C-alpha positions as CSV (number, residue, x, y, z in Angstrom):
1,M,207.8,121.8,101.9
2,Q,210.5,119.5,103.0
3,Y,212.0,120.5,106.3
4,I,214.1,119.4,109.3
5,L,212.2,119.2,112.6
6,V,214.1,120.3,115.7
7,A,212.7,119.3,119.1
8,E,214.5,121.2,121.8
9,D,213.1,122.9,124.9
10,D,216.2,125.1,125.7
11,R,215.5,128.3,123.7
12,D,219.1,129.2,123.3
13,I,220.2,125.8,122.0
14,Q,217.1,125.6,119.8
15,E,217.9,128.9,118.2
16,L,221.5,127.9,117.7
17,I,220.5,124.7,115.9
18,V,217.9,126.4,113.7
19,Y,220.3,129.2,112.8
20,N,223.1,126.9,111.7
21,L,220.8,124.6,109.7
22,E,219.2,127.5,108.0
23,Q,222.6,129.0,107.2
24,D,223.3,125.8,105.4
25,G,220.2,126.1,103.3
26,F,217.8,123.8,105.2
27,K,214.2,124.6,105.9
28,V,213.6,124.2,109.7
29,R,210.7,123.9,112.1
30,A,211.2,123.9,115.9
31,L,209.1,122.5,118.8
32,S,209.8,122.7,122.5
33,R,207.5,119.9,123.7
34,G,207.7,116.2,123.0
35,D,203.9,115.7,123.0
36,L,203.6,117.9,119.9
37,I,206.0,116.0,117.8
38,L,203.9,113.0,116.7
39,E,201.0,115.2,115.6
40,A,203.3,117.6,113.7
41,I,204.8,114.6,111.8
42,K,201.4,113.2,111.0
43,K,200.5,116.5,109.3
44,E,203.8,116.8,107.3
45,R,206.7,114.4,107.5
46,P,210.1,116.0,107.9
47,L,213.3,115.0,106.2
48,L,214.9,114.3,109.6
49,L,214.2,114.8,113.3
50,L,216.7,116.3,115.7
51,L,215.3,115.0,119.0
52,D,216.3,116.1,122.5
53,V,215.9,113.4,125.1
54,M,214.8,115.6,128.0
55,L,211.6,117.2,126.7
56,P,208.5,118.3,128.6
57,G,205.2,116.6,127.8
58,M,206.8,113.5,126.3
59,N,210.5,112.6,126.6
60,G,212.6,111.9,123.5
61,V,213.0,108.2,124.4
62,D,209.2,107.7,124.3
63,V,208.9,109.8,121.1
64,C,211.6,107.6,119.4
65,K,209.9,104.4,120.5
66,A,206.5,105.6,119.2
67,L,208.0,106.7,115.8
68,R,209.8,103.4,115.3
69,S,206.7,101.4,116.1
70,Q,204.6,103.0,113.4
71,E,204.8,101.9,109.8
72,E,204.7,105.4,108.3
73,T,207.6,106.7,110.5
74,K,209.7,103.6,111.2
75,S,212.4,104.7,108.7
76,L,212.3,108.4,109.6
77,P,215.9,109.6,110.1
78,I,216.4,110.5,113.8
79,I,219.4,112.1,115.5
80,M,219.1,112.2,119.3
81,V,220.6,115.3,121.1
82,T,221.1,115.2,124.8
83,A,223.2,116.5,127.7
84,K,223.7,112.9,128.8
85,G,227.0,111.7,127.4
86,S,227.7,108.4,129.1
87,E,228.3,105.3,127.0
88,T,225.2,103.7,128.5
89,D,223.0,106.6,127.4
90,K,224.4,106.5,123.9
91,I,223.8,102.7,123.6
92,V,220.2,103.2,124.8
93,G,219.6,105.8,122.2
94,L,221.0,103.7,119.4
95,E,219.1,100.6,120.5
96,L,215.9,102.6,120.4
97,G,216.5,103.0,116.7
98,A,218.2,106.5,116.5
99,D,220.4,106.8,113.5
100,D,223.0,109.0,115.3
101,Y,223.6,110.5,118.7
102,V,225.0,113.9,119.6
103,T,225.8,115.1,123.2
104,K,225.8,118.6,124.5
105,P,227.8,120.7,124.4
106,F,228.3,120.2,120.6
107,S,229.9,122.0,117.7
108,P,227.3,123.5,115.4
109,K,229.4,122.5,112.4
110,E,229.6,118.9,113.7
111,L,225.8,118.8,114.1
112,V,225.3,120.1,110.6
113,A,227.8,117.5,109.2
114,R,226.1,114.7,111.0
115,T,222.7,115.8,109.7
116,K,224.0,115.9,106.2
117,A,225.5,112.4,106.6
118,V,222.3,110.9,107.8
119,L,220.3,112.6,105.0
120,R,222.8,111.3,102.4
121,R,222.3,107.7,103.7
122,S,218.5,108.1,103.7
123,R,218.6,109.4,100.1
124,S,221.0,106.8,98.8
125,T,220.0,105.1,95.6
126,T,220.8,101.6,94.2
127,P,223.9,101.7,91.9
128,V,223.2,100.9,88.3
129,N,225.4,97.8,88.3
130,Q,223.8,96.4,91.5
131,S,220.7,94.2,91.6
132,E,217.7,95.8,93.3
133,I,217.2,92.6,95.3
134,L,219.8,91.0,97.5
135,Q,219.0,87.6,98.9
136,S,220.6,85.0,101.2
137,R,218.5,81.9,101.8
138,E,215.2,83.1,103.3
139,L,216.5,86.7,103.9
140,K,215.7,89.2,101.1
141,I,216.6,92.9,100.8
142,D,214.7,95.0,98.4
143,L,217.0,98.0,97.8
144,K,214.5,100.0,95.8
145,K,211.7,99.7,98.3
146,H,214.1,99.7,101.3
147,R,212.4,96.6,102.6
148,V,213.8,93.5,104.4
149,T,211.9,90.3,104.7
150,L,212.8,87.0,106.4
151,D,210.6,84.0,105.6
152,N,208.3,86.4,103.8
153,Q,207.8,88.4,107.0
154,E,208.9,92.0,107.0
155,I,211.5,93.1,109.5
156,S,211.6,96.7,110.6
157,L,215.2,98.1,110.5
158,T,216.6,101.5,111.1
159,L,218.5,103.2,108.3
160,T,221.8,102.3,109.8
161,E,220.8,98.7,110.4
162,F,219.6,98.4,106.8
163,N,222.8,99.8,105.4
164,L,224.9,97.5,107.6
165,L,223.0,94.4,106.5
166,K,223.2,95.5,102.8
167,E,227.0,95.9,103.0
168,L,227.5,92.5,104.8
169,I,225.4,90.5,102.3
170,S,226.9,92.4,99.3
171,A,230.4,91.4,100.5
172,S,229.6,87.7,100.0
173,G,231.4,86.3,103.0
174,T,234.3,88.8,102.9
175,V,235.4,90.2,106.2
176,L,234.6,94.0,106.5
177,T,236.5,96.0,109.0
178,R,234.7,98.2,111.5
179,S,236.1,101.3,109.8
180,S,234.9,100.1,106.4
181,L,231.4,99.5,107.8
182,M,231.4,102.9,109.5
183,E,232.2,104.7,106.3
184,K,229.7,102.7,104.2
185,A,226.8,102.6,106.6
186,I,227.3,105.8,108.6
187,G,229.5,108.1,106.6
188,S,233.2,109.1,106.4
189,D,232.6,112.6,107.7
190,V,231.1,111.5,111.0
191,S,233.2,110.6,114.0
192,V,232.0,107.4,115.6
193,T,233.6,104.7,117.7
194,D,233.9,100.9,117.2
195,R,231.5,100.5,120.0
196,T,228.8,102.4,117.9
197,I,229.1,99.8,115.1
198,D,229.0,97.0,117.7
199,V,225.8,98.3,119.2
200,H,224.1,98.7,115.9
201,M,225.2,95.1,115.0
202,A,223.9,93.7,118.2
203,A,220.5,95.3,117.5
204,L,220.5,94.0,113.9
205,R,221.3,90.4,115.1
206,K,218.5,90.6,117.6
207,K,215.9,91.6,115.0
208,L,217.1,88.8,112.7
209,G,216.5,86.2,115.4
210,A,218.2,82.9,114.8
211,Y,219.3,84.2,111.4
212,G,221.4,86.8,113.3
213,D,224.0,84.0,113.9
214,Y,225.0,84.3,110.2
215,I,226.6,87.6,111.1
216,E,230.0,86.5,112.4
217,T,232.3,88.6,114.5
218,V,236.0,88.3,113.4
219,R,237.9,89.3,116.5
220,G,240.1,92.3,116.1
221,V,239.0,92.9,112.6
222,G,235.2,93.3,112.0
223,Y,232.3,91.3,110.7
224,R,231.2,89.1,107.8
225,F,228.0,87.4,106.7
226,K,228.5,83.7,106.6
């Protein structure tokens, strides 16, 4: 059974999230301790993880790190949910590899919309008229296998980072605005700031090493791949 896993220790918030997701047709399982998440995912991988940061047993930050470090879960869609709403906290969550970040208190409708947007990105398929392989020098993107290699070494990217890199290389040197990148890589129905794209881009550049210099910032506009 495909399901969404909700990790939240506040009973009222957990019930609110589960109720709204089930009302929208999703199968949902809920946990209240972080140290139970990894074992649950080993038994049956969910479609997506809604992960509270402040969990007993093992906090959400460490759970996210652990999932991103393992081959079988490195691409699992993760939305972090927390009461911490500062810009720094959001950046930390995104740099850890979370695909989105929601702060409490939140609108249940917005949470469901963000969940759907992340799932759409994770299920996206290669257009018929687009090659399954995108390549720039030693950098290769296998769209069908959702795999990125540099000098024949695989690079572990989050879903958002993968989509950003795909859009930049597909544009063949054309400048893409931040709003365009937001819509293509994150979704038009999710409200995010320019800073969100910048954080994802910084993380992507870091993972590409020296090759990250090919991602050029065009001041006041957006980005392009040189």
